[in-house]
N, C-alpha and C positions, 0 to 999 in steps of 0.2 A: 238605363237610358237617362240622358241629361235633361234637366228642365231649366229653362232660362226665363227670367222675367225681364222687364224693360230695363231695370237698373243694371243687371248683369250684362245685358247686350250692349248697353252704353259703355260699360267699363271695357268690355272686349274690343269694341270699336275704337275707343280712345287709346287702348294699349296698341292696337294694330297701327293706328295713325302715328303714334310716338315711335314705334319700331321702324316704320317706313320713312319717317322724316329725314334721317341721314341719307337714305338712298336718293330722295328727291333733291337734296342740296348737293349731293355728290355729282349728280348729272347736270347741274347748272353749268352752262357754257358761258357765263358772264365773264368778261375780260376784267382783270384787276385794273387795267388802265383804260378809263372811259374815253380818252381822247382818241380820235381816229388816227390810224397810221398814215403818215405822209411819206410816199415812196421817194420823193425828191430829196436830195441831199441838202442839208443846211450849210450854206457857204457864206461866210462873212468876209473872207480874205482869199485873194488869188495872187500869187507871185509867179512871174515868168522870169526865170534866170537863164541867161544865155552866156555861154563860155566860148570864146574863139577856139576853133578846132585846133589851131597850131599852138595854142597856149596864149596866155594873156589874162588880163583882168576881166572877170565876169561882169556883165551888165544885167540889171534887173529892173523890173517895173512891178509895182504892187497896186492892186485895187483893194480897198478896205471899206466895208459898209457894215459897221458893228450893230446898227439899230434897224437894219433891213429897209424894205421899201417904205416910202412915205415919211421917213424920219429925216434926220440930217442928211445932207448930200454926201455921197461917198467920196473918199479921198482916192484919186486916181493918179498914179505916176505916169511917166513917159519913158520911151526907149530912145536912146541915141546910139546908133550902130555905125560901124566902119563900112565903107563901100567895098564891094568885091570881097566879101568875107563870108566864110561858113561858120556857123555857131552850132553848138550842141545845146539844146534847150531842155529845161525841166520845169514842169508846172508843179506848184505846191498849193494846195487848197486847205483852208482851215475853217473850223467852226469855233469862233472865239466867244460865242455866247455861253459855252459850257466851261466848267472848271473841273478838272484841267481842260485845257484847249484840246479839241479833237482834230487830229490830222485827217481830214476828209479824203485826202489823196489815197490813204491806205484803204478806206472803205470803197472808193471808186475802183481801185486796183482789184480788190476782192470780188467786186461785181463788174469786172471789166467787160463781160459780154452784154452788159446793159448800158454802157456808157461810150460816148464818142465825142471827142473834142473836135471842133470845126474851126479852122483858121481862115480869115478873109482879109486880104490886103487891099487897101484903097490908096492910091491907084493899084491896079492888079499886079504891076511889075515892081512895086516897092520892095517887097520881100517874097520869098517862096518858102513855105513851111511844109515839111514832110513829116508825118507821124512815123516814128521808128519803133514803137512797141505794139504788140499784138495780144489779143485775147485768146482764149482756148479754142475759138472757132477760126483763128487766123485772120480776124478782122482787126484793123488798126484801132488804137485807143487814143493816143495823143498826149499822155502824161510826159512822154519823152519825144523830142523832135530834133530835126535838123532844120536850121533856118539859114537861107542864103540871101545875101544882099548883092545888088549890082551897082549901078551908078548912084550918085548922090541924088536924093529926092526927099520929100516930106509927104506924110500922109497919116494913115491910121491902120492899126492892126486890131481886128476884132477877133476875140476868142470866145467861142460859145461851147458850153458843155450841154450835150443832148443826153437826156435820160430815156433809154429805149428798151425797157424790159420786154423780152419776148419778141421784139420787132427789129432789133439792130441788124442792118444789112449793109453797112458801110456808107450809107447816104445820110444826108441831113434830115430828110423828111420825117421818118417815124419818130414818135415819142414827143417829149416836151423839153423845155429849156430849164436847166437847173441854175445856170448863171451865164450872163453875157457881159463881156468887158471890152471896152474900146480904149486902146492905148495910142496916144499921139506918138508917132514914130518919125524919127529923123535919121536918114542915112547920109553920112558925109565922109 
């Protein structure tokens, strides 16, 4: 039979605690990155490049806001398009806060079932934009488009990227906005 005194019980308890310590730390679910995840994409630059369907010189407009909301005003280009013309459009989005620069378009395409670009023309008949790419659920995305002009006019083309994880249904409403850009647009 074993006999224990207070000193030996303390040693046994201390050894048991030391042996169990790695188990407690192994179960720790603490994230190495203490900052919360932000589901929205970081976008500093959006370029919309339009190429005439029959060939010709591409036209593009770029929005760039390197310091984000509240800093210096963004630099926003404009579009000058030919009347009665169909263009093939490609959106390119970048995060220029990182080195090397991150092509956010690639991330958006990888998560296409969570993203939708929305195009609004003011006046409504200034241009007509049709999204030509689709996600795995056969819902439109908008990184690739067809843009059609009619008669000469001036106005604005607003491009909005909606982030819709788990709620994308082809409409603007669900989710929130990753970026919204307004390009002054002239059709002549």
